[in-house]
C-alpha positions as CSV (number, residue, x, y, z in Angstrom):
1,M,0.0,0.0,0.0
2,G,1.2,3.5,-0.7
3,F,0.0,7.1,-1.0
4,L,-0.4,9.1,-4.2
5,D,1.4,12.4,-4.6
6,N,-1.3,15.1,-4.6
7,S,0.9,17.6,-6.5
8,S,-0.8,16.6,-9.8
9,I,-4.0,15.0,-11.0
10,T,-3.4,11.2,-11.1
11,V,-5.4,8.3,-12.4
12,D,-4.0,5.1,-10.9
13,A,-5.5,2.0,-12.5
14,I,-4.1,-1.5,-12.1
15,L,-5.5,-4.9,-13.1
16,T,-7.3,-7.2,-10.7
17,K,-6.1,-10.7,-10.1
18,R,-8.7,-11.9,-12.6
19,G,-7.4,-9.4,-15.2
20,R,-3.9,-10.6,-14.8
21,Q,-5.1,-14.2,-15.2
22,I,-6.7,-13.3,-18.5
23,L,-3.5,-11.6,-19.8
24,A,-1.3,-14.5,-18.6
25,A,-3.5,-16.9,-20.6
26,G,-3.1,-14.8,-23.7
27,G,-6.6,-13.3,-23.7
28,D,-7.6,-9.8,-24.5
29,L,-9.1,-7.4,-22.0
30,N,-12.3,-5.8,-23.0
31,I,-13.0,-3.5,-20.0
32,T,-16.6,-2.3,-20.1
33,K,-17.2,-1.4,-16.4
34,F,-15.3,0.1,-13.6
35,A,-16.1,1.4,-10.1
36,L,-15.0,4.5,-8.2
37,S,-14.6,4.4,-4.5
38,D,-14.3,7.2,-2.0
39,E,-13.9,5.1,1.2
40,E,-10.6,6.8,2.3
41,I,-12.3,10.2,2.4
42,D,-13.4,11.5,5.8
43,Y,-16.4,13.7,5.0
44,T,-16.6,14.8,8.7
45,L,-13.7,17.2,7.7
46,W,-16.1,19.3,5.6
47,D,-15.8,22.5,7.5
48,V,-18.8,24.9,7.0
49,T,-17.3,27.2,9.6
50,H,-14.1,27.9,7.6
51,P,-13.2,31.6,7.9
52,N,-12.5,31.9,4.2
53,G,-16.0,31.0,3.2
54,T,-17.7,28.3,1.0
55,D,-14.8,27.9,-1.4
56,S,-12.7,26.6,1.5
57,Y,-15.1,24.3,3.2
58,G,-13.4,21.2,1.6
59,T,-9.8,22.4,1.8
60,V,-8.7,19.7,4.2
61,I,-10.4,17.0,2.2
62,E,-8.9,18.2,-1.1
63,N,-5.4,18.0,0.5
64,M,-5.7,14.5,1.9
65,S,-3.3,11.8,0.7
66,L,-5.1,9.2,-1.4
67,L,-4.4,5.5,-1.3
68,E,-3.0,4.0,-4.4
69,A,-5.0,1.2,-6.2
70,T,-4.6,-2.4,-5.0
71,P,-5.7,-5.6,-6.9
72,N,-6.4,-7.7,-3.8
73,R,-9.7,-6.1,-2.8
74,T,-12.9,-8.1,-2.6
75,T,-15.2,-5.2,-1.8
76,F,-15.3,-1.5,-1.2
77,R,-17.0,0.1,1.8
78,S,-18.4,3.0,-0.3
79,F,-18.8,3.9,-3.9
80,L,-19.3,7.1,-5.9
81,V,-22.7,6.7,-7.4
82,D,-25.1,8.8,-9.5
83,Q,-27.2,11.2,-7.4
84,S,-30.4,9.3,-8.3
85,Q,-29.0,6.3,-6.4
86,A,-28.1,8.2,-3.3
87,G,-29.2,6.3,-0.2
88,A,-29.8,3.0,-2.0
89,T,-28.7,-0.2,-0.4
90,L,-28.1,-3.7,-1.8
91,Q,-30.1,-6.3,0.2
92,L,-29.4,-10.1,0.0
93,E,-28.4,-13.1,2.1
94,T,-24.6,-12.8,2.4
95,S,-23.7,-16.2,3.9
96,H,-24.5,-19.8,3.0
97,T,-22.8,-22.5,5.1
98,N,-22.4,-26.3,5.0
99,I,-23.9,-26.7,1.5
100,P,-23.7,-30.3,0.3
101,K,-22.8,-31.2,-3.3
102,N,-25.5,-30.5,-6.0
103,Q,-27.6,-28.4,-3.7
104,N,-29.1,-25.3,-5.4
105,I,-28.1,-21.9,-3.9
106,P,-30.4,-19.0,-5.0
107,I,-29.1,-15.5,-4.8
108,N,-31.8,-12.9,-5.0
109,P,-30.5,-9.4,-4.6
110,D,-32.7,-6.3,-4.2
111,T,-31.8,-2.7,-4.5
112,I,-33.7,-0.9,-1.7
113,G,-34.3,2.8,-2.3
114,G,-33.1,2.7,-5.9
115,Q,-34.2,1.6,-9.4
116,A,-35.0,-2.0,-10.2
117,E,-31.9,-3.4,-11.9
118,D,-29.9,-6.4,-13.1
119,Y,-26.8,-7.5,-11.3
120,I,-23.4,-8.8,-12.3
121,F,-22.6,-12.0,-10.4
122,T,-18.9,-13.1,-10.3
123,I,-17.8,-16.4,-8.8
124,E,-14.4,-16.4,-7.2
125,N,-13.8,-20.2,-7.5
126,T,-15.9,-22.3,-9.9
127,N,-14.5,-25.5,-8.5
128,I,-16.6,-24.9,-5.4
129,V,-19.9,-23.5,-6.9
130,R,-21.1,-22.9,-10.5
131,F,-24.0,-21.2,-12.1
132,Q,-26.8,-23.6,-13.0
133,A,-26.4,-25.0,-16.6
134,M,-23.5,-22.6,-17.4
135,G,-20.5,-24.8,-17.1
136,A,-17.5,-23.1,-15.7
137,A,-18.6,-19.5,-16.5
138,K,-17.4,-17.1,-13.9
139,T,-19.8,-14.2,-14.5
140,L,-23.5,-13.8,-15.2
141,T,-25.6,-10.6,-15.7
142,A,-29.2,-11.2,-14.6
143,R,-31.9,-10.2,-12.1
144,R,-31.1,-13.2,-9.9
145,A,-28.7,-16.2,-10.0
146,D,-29.0,-19.9,-9.1
147,L,-25.8,-21.7,-8.2
148,K,-25.0,-25.3,-7.6
149,A,-22.5,-26.7,-5.1
150,Q,-19.8,-28.8,-6.7
151,S,-18.3,-32.1,-5.6
152,I,-15.0,-31.4,-3.8
153,N,-12.8,-33.7,-1.7
154,E,-12.5,-31.2,1.1
155,G,-14.7,-28.5,2.5
156,A,-14.0,-25.1,1.1
157,T,-15.4,-21.6,0.9
158,T,-15.7,-19.2,-2.0
159,T,-17.3,-15.8,-2.6
160,V,-19.7,-14.5,-5.2
161,T,-19.5,-10.7,-5.8
162,V,-22.8,-9.1,-6.7
163,Q,-22.8,-5.6,-8.3
164,G,-25.8,-3.6,-9.4
165,V,-25.6,-2.7,-13.1
166,L,-27.3,0.8,-12.6
167,S,-26.4,1.6,-9.0
168,G,-22.8,0.2,-8.8
169,L,-23.6,-1.1,-5.3
170,V,-21.6,-4.2,-4.4
171,A,-22.1,-7.0,-1.9
172,T,-20.2,-10.2,-1.3
173,V,-21.8,-13.5,-0.7
174,S,-19.8,-16.2,1.2
175,I,-20.6,-19.8,0.3
176,S,-19.0,-22.8,2.1
177,V,-19.5,-26.3,0.5
178,T,-19.0,-29.5,2.5
179,A,-16.6,-32.3,1.4
180,D,-17.9,-35.1,-0.7
181,P,-16.3,-38.3,0.6
182,V,-16.2,-40.0,-2.8
183,S,-14.8,-37.0,-4.7
184,S,-11.3,-36.7,-6.0
185,N,-11.7,-33.0,-7.0
186,P,-9.6,-30.6,-4.8
187,P,-11.1,-27.1,-4.6
188,G,-7.7,-25.5,-5.2
189,A,-7.2,-27.2,-8.6
190,P,-7.0,-25.1,-11.8
191,E,-10.6,-24.0,-12.6
192,G,-12.6,-25.3,-15.5
193,I,-10.7,-28.6,-16.0
194,P,-13.1,-31.6,-16.2
195,D,-12.6,-34.5,-13.8
196,W,-12.2,-37.1,-16.4
197,L,-8.8,-35.5,-17.3
198,G,-7.5,-36.6,-13.9
199,L,-6.3,-33.1,-13.1
200,G,-8.6,-32.3,-10.2
201,G,-11.2,-30.3,-11.9
202,S,-14.9,-30.7,-11.4
203,L,-18.0,-31.2,-13.5
204,E,-21.3,-29.4,-12.9
């Protein structure tokens, strides 16, 4: 972690872990969405009593050191959003535990206080859970998602990130799947490799 020099306007963008995986595999990046976060800003420093008047209310905030981008984040605590989405929250069940193989796991997000919207669902590890009838796809854009617990030889936990298409609001769902005693599929194996290849992948 580091701080950015505030002597000039800086855009600091780095690839996520998933982005680096795509590049390492020889794929092309087609970035269509990004998120802006303001979580390091302390808005209690907005000073309406500043002796220099309204133009100086935000002087302290404007001179704060900003954190540089990091690829190892799973969530932001706050996002810059369109004014029409101000006050909206993303509501959903954020934890599913002790899920046996082949069990359906519904994820039904709802944007409270904002427009009805679709959501981008992103699975961290498709060896542990997968979207129903979508093979090893890691992302899905839809109003809701149905996942299925995979057969793995030891219990493991993964996350599903849910982001509102319109609001930009993000929530993380934690899913733990129990071990299947007859499975030979380790959850930490390379993703998307079928079991019949003998490399520790999993089939939906």
